[in-house]
N, C-alpha and C positions, 0 to 999 in steps of 0.2 A: 088187727083190722087191716084188711087189704087196701093198699094204696097203689093206684096205677102209676107206671113210669112216666115221668114227664117226657114230653116229645124230644126235648134237647138231650135227655139221657139216652133215649133210644138211638138217637142219631150217633151219639158217642160210642155206644156199644157196637153198633154196626161197623163203624170205622175201625174199632179195635179188632173186631173179628176178621175184617179184611186184611189188616196188618199181620195178624197171627198166621193167617192162611199163606200169605206171601212169604213170611219168614219160614214157615214149615216147608214150603216148596223149595226155598233156597237151601235149607239144611239137607234136604234129600239129595241135592246135586253136589254138595260139597263133601269131598272125600275126607276132609279133616273135621267135619261136623262143627264148623265155627258158627257161633251165634251171630245175628245181624250186627250187634254192637261190636263184638270182637273182630269180625271180618272187616268192618269199616275201619276200626282202629289199627288193625294190622296193615291194611293197605296204606292208610295215612302215614304210619310210621315208616313203611318201606320207602315211600316216595318223598315224604317231607323231611325225613331225618337220615340223610345219607351218611355213610361212614367211610373213612379212608385210613388205612394203616400205613406206616412208614415204608413198608416193603413193596408198595406198588399196588395195593388193593384199590380197585376202581372207585371213583366218586360218582354218585348218581345225582342227577338234578331233575327237577320236575315237581309237579303238584298233583294230588289226587282229590277229586271232588265226588260227591254222591250222584251228581246229575250231569256229568260231562266227561269227555275223553281227556286223558292225561298223557303227555308225551315225555318220556324220560330218556336219558342217554348216558353212556359212560365212555370215558377216554382212557385207554391203556397206554402206558409208556414203558418201554423196556419189556420185561417178561413179568406178567402178573397172574396170580392165581386168586380167583374171587369166588366167594360164596354169597349167592343172592337168592331171595325168595320172590317168585313172581306168581301171578295167577293167570289162568287162561280166561278167554271171554266168558266161559260158563261159571267162573268163580273158583276154579280149581287152583290150589296153590302148589307150586313145584317144590321139590326137596331142597331145603336150604343148604344142603351139603354139596349141591352140584357145583363142579369146578370148571372154570373157563380159563384157558391158557392162550396168551397171544404173544407173538414174537414180532418185534419192530413196533409199528404203530397200528393199534387196533381200535376200530370204532364200534360202538354198540347203539343200536336204535331201538327204543322202547315202543310199545304199542298202546292201543287205547285201553283205558280202564273204565269199565261200565258195570254199575251195580256191584262194585266191590271186586270185579274180575279184571285181570291185566293180561294183555296180549303182548308178548315181547319177542324180539328177534335180534340175533347178534351177528354182525358182519365183521370178519377179521381180515387183515391184510398185512403184508410185509413190505417195508420200504428199504431198498438197498441203494448203496452209493457206488458208482463205478460204471461198468459197461451195462448198457441197456439191452443188449442182445448178444447172441453168440458171434456176431460179426466183429466184436471188439471196439465198436464205435462208442466213445464216451457218452454218458447220458446227456441229452440235450443237444448233441451234435447232428441230429437228424430230424429236428422238429420244425424246420422251415422258417426259423426265426433267428435273428441276431441277438444273442443273449450271452450271459456269463462273460468270459473274457474273449469271446469271439471278436475278430476284427471285421468279418463279413459274415453273411448268413451261413451258419453251420461250418465255418472254417476259421483258421487262425487261432491263436491262443492255445488252449489245451486240445482243440480239435485238429483235424488234419490241415495240411497246407492249402492255401487258396489258389485257384487257377489264375492264369494271366489276367490282368486288369482288375483283380479282386483287391479289396482294401486290406492294408497291412500296417503294422507298426514296426516290424523288424523282419529281417531276412527269413527267420524261422517260420513266419506266418505264411510263406509262399512255397508252393510246390517247386518252383524254379530255384528257390533259395536266394532270390534277389528282390528286395523291396526298395523302391525309389520314389521319394516324395509321396509316400502313403499308398502306392499302387504296386502290385506285383508285376514285374517285367520279366522278359525272357532272359535266361542266363546267357552270357557270352564268354569267349575265351580271353577277354581283355578287361574284365570287370574287377580284377584283383580280389575275387572271392572264389572259394571252393564250392561250386554248385553244379547243377545239372548232373552229367555223368562223370565229371572230373574226379580224378583220384587225389589230386593236390590242387593248389591254387592255379587256375588257368592252364592246367595241363592234364594229360592222360584221359582215359575214358573213351578214346576213339574219335571224339569230335575235335579236340584241341591238339596242339603240338605235344610231342612226347615230353615226359618229365626229365629233369636233370638228375644226376647222381645224388643220392641222399634224400630225394623227395619220395612221397608216398605213392604206392602203386598196388594194383591187384593182379595184373598180368604183365608178362614181359613186353607186350606191345605198348604198354603205358610208358615205357622208359626209352630214352634215346639210346641207351646201351643194349636194349632188348633183354636185359636181365633184371628180374624182380625176385628178390629173396626176402622172405619174412616181411612182405609189404613195403620194402625199401628198394629203390633203384640203385643197383650197384654199378661201379665203373667197369668199362670194357676191359676184358682180360684175354690173354692168348690161350686160355684153357677153359673157357666158359661154354664151349660148344655152341656159340652164337657168332655169326658174322657181324661184327660191330667195330667201333672205332675206325681206324684207317685200314682195316683188313680188306684185302681184295677178294678173299675167299674165306671159308670157315677156319678161323684161328690161324691164318697165315697171310703173308704179304703185308704191304703197307709201310714197311720200314721198321715197325715196332716188333712184329712177330716174325717167326722163322719164314724163309721163302717157301713158296708153294711148290707142290709136286707138279709134274707134267700133267697137262690137261685141265688144271684148275685155273680160275680166273686171275687176270693180272692187268695192270695198267702200265707198269714200267718193267724193264728187264730185271731190275733188282727184286721184283716181287717173286721171281722164280728161282728155284734151285739151279736150273740150267743156265740162268742168266739170259734167256731168250724168251721174249713175250711177243707172240705173233697172233694177230687177230684177236686180241684180248684174252688169249689163253697161253699158258706156259707150254713151250715146246720141249720135246725131249732133246738131250744133247746130240749133236751131230758133228761130223768132221768138216762141215762147211758153214757153220753158223757164226763164225768170227769171234767166238768166245771160248776160253779154256774151260771146259766142263767135262762131266763124265770122268773117264779115266785118262784124259789127255794130260800130257806133261808140259805141253805148250799150247798156244792158240791153234786149235784144229790140227794138232799133230801129236805124235807120241802115243803111249798107251797101247792097248791091244787092238784097237779098232782103226786108228788113223795112221797115216803115213809118218815116217820119221820127221822130226821137226826141221825147221828151216835149214836149207843147204846153202853153203857159201857159193857165190858165183856171180857172173854177169848175166842178168835176167831180163826177159821181156816182162814189163810191169803194167802197161796199160795200152789198149788198142781201141781206136775209134775209126772204123772203116766205112761207116755210112752216115751221111749227114742229111738234115732236112734240106730239100732242094739239091743244088749242086754240091758235090763232095769237095769243097774247097778248104775244109778245116780238118780233114782226116789226119791222123798221126799215129806213130808208134813211139812209146816211151820205154827207154832202157834204163835200168837202175844198177848201180855198182854195189854189190853186197859181197865182194870178195874179201874184204878186210884190208885191201891195199889199192894203190893207184893202178889203173889199167891203161896200157898204151893201145889206142884204137887203130893203129896202123894196119894190123892184120885182121881186123874184125869187119865182117860184112853182114848186112841185113838182106836176107834172101826171101822173096815172095814166091809162093808156089800155087799154080793154077789147079784147082780141084777137078776140072773137066778132063785133064790129061796127065796130072801128077808131075808136070814139068815146071821148072823155074821160069817165071815171067819177068822178074826184076831182081838184079843182083847189084846192091848198092854198097859201095865202100864207105866206112865210117871214119876213115883216116883224118878227114877234115875236122873231126872233133878233138883231135890231139890226145891229151891225157885226161882220163876221167877218174876223179878221186873217189875214195870210199864214201858211200852215201850220197853221191852226186847223180843227177838225172841227165840223160841225153834225150832230146826230142828230135824225131825225124818227121818232117812234114812239109807242106807246100810253102813257098816263099812268103805268102801272105799271113801265115800263122805266126803269131808273135809269142815267143817263149818268155817266161818270167826272167827278171834280171838274175845273172849268175848261173843260168841254166845253159848247158851246151846245146847248140842247135845245128843240125845237118839238114839241108833242104832236098826235097825231091826235085827232079828235073821238071816234071809237069806241074801245072798250077792246080790241077784237080784230077780226080779219078786215078790216083796212083796205086790205090789198094783195092783189089777186087772185093765184091760184096758177099762172097760165100756161096753156100749150098753145094759142096763145101769149098773152102780155100784155106791156105796155110801160110805160116810165117816161121822162119828159122833164123837163129843168131849163130853165125859160123865163125870159127877160128881157122882161117885158111892155112896158118902156119902149122897148126896141129892137125888140120884136116878133120875136124870134128864139130858136131853140133853142140853148142853151149846151152841152148834153150830152144824150145819149139812150142807152137800152138796151132791146132787145127780147129777151126770154128765153123759152125753150122753143118757139122757132120765130121766123121773121122776120116783121116788121111793116113794110111799106114804103109803105103807102097809108093813113095815119091822119089823123084830125082832132084837132089839138091846140089847146085853148083858148088864145087870146092870140097865135096864130101864123096868119097868113092862108094859105090854100091847103092843099095836101096835104103831109104831113110823112113823111119816111122815118126810122124809128127805128133802122135798122141802120147802124152806123158801119163802113165797110170791109166785112169779111166777117162773116157771122152767127156767133153763138156755136156752138161744137161741141155736138152733141146731148147729150153726157155732162156738160155744164156746166149743172147745174140743182139746185135745192134739193130737200129731202126732208122728209116728215113721219114718217119712221122712224128717222132719225138726225140729229144736230145738224150743220147745214151752213149755208154762206152763199156768195154769189157775191162775189168780191173782185177789185179791180185788183191785179195783182202784176207787178213790185214796187209797193209802196204809192204811191198818188198818180200813177202813170204812165199818162198818156193819150196814145195815139199814133193815135187815130181808127181803130182796127182791133179790133173786138169779139172776133174769133177769137183774137187774141194778147194782148189787154189783160186778159181776164177768165179766172179759173180758179175751181175749187171749193175752199173751205177748210172744214175740220172744226173750226175754232177761231174762231167769230164774235167780232169785237172792236169793238163799237159805240163810237166815240169814241176809238179808238187805232189805231196802225199795223197794217196787215193782216199776217196770218201764213198761210203756205201750209198 
């Protein structure tokens, strides 16, 4: 007998048909042909039952529902290989053997799960420690913030040194290398620290004084000695090819090293091989420099270039013929270098006029009596006072007894022997003169004539002298020089 379906039963069948239709549609889109119940269970097991193995397999967190989105995530530490199954929004499940590898710290962000489907995405990244860029700046030293062990913003500590006025805890926190009361200050050459451009504490680097021997250096200029070897300042030496120590020129002079050659710098005569320092330069040896040098066998005598050494005799030793103002202190000094006492009875001082080559004064020295070896005789006006023990013979006139040259001459004559013992022609040569007591014509130039600059003056105190004192080598050009310290009756001074 036919019984009609109850209304409630029809409603239930309609609902069941709709569910089967939806289920069938879902199976057509699922590549793994999962049933509704198995799909739901798989999604729930994937999201609600995460697994983690000891080797670093990721741990998944999150929950799956049938009617809402689920967010899942995984954290990777170290290096991890992970096999996971996910589903795309359409319900497709990915291959469970898919492997993800992360180095460093990797984060995974899951997507929505709707109607049994899962949308997932993985983002990986690597965290490194050390330089944050190719510039070599440590990480965090350019972030504009004071952090880590920095003493000021992006400086100090492990970061670079801070500028002046920056905060600091120690000298190393400052570019200047000097931290005072927590603030970076400028380095100085008196702060007892090696900072700035210094090569050692408060020395070297061009800004400060040079360093002492044994201190650290980079260049020779960093050292007082001028010698930097293996970053250490060495003591000055006479063979280091540097002018240092007391040297007056490169590796010579100064008393420690060998004397310098001619033309090199000097301060004292002893700095020079020639023994003559003129105008801060070593002069070449000469026969008139007052020093035994070159090939000389005595002072300015002997050898191949100079006249024979000192001759024995009664000689003209000093002449002052022109004074400032009136010539009231003019004199002629005679020196006994004969090796014996000389009787002056027959000795005369003869003055010769250069304008006519004739004698204008013939003065006997007999009043001087006996002149001993090494003793001086001074001939001058009555007002000129000779030192004690010095023999003095006066001119008759009180002034202008000696003519002032251009030229004029003097002769010391032995009338008994009728010969010239010594002679001098000044301010020009006189070679054809008439000398009282000597027959014929007399040449008053011994050897070579005086140099033109060897002359007296009425503007400053001067005298013509033999130098060294008492040294007669029969060569006027080398025997006589100008002195600014007249010494009548005493040893000559240059």
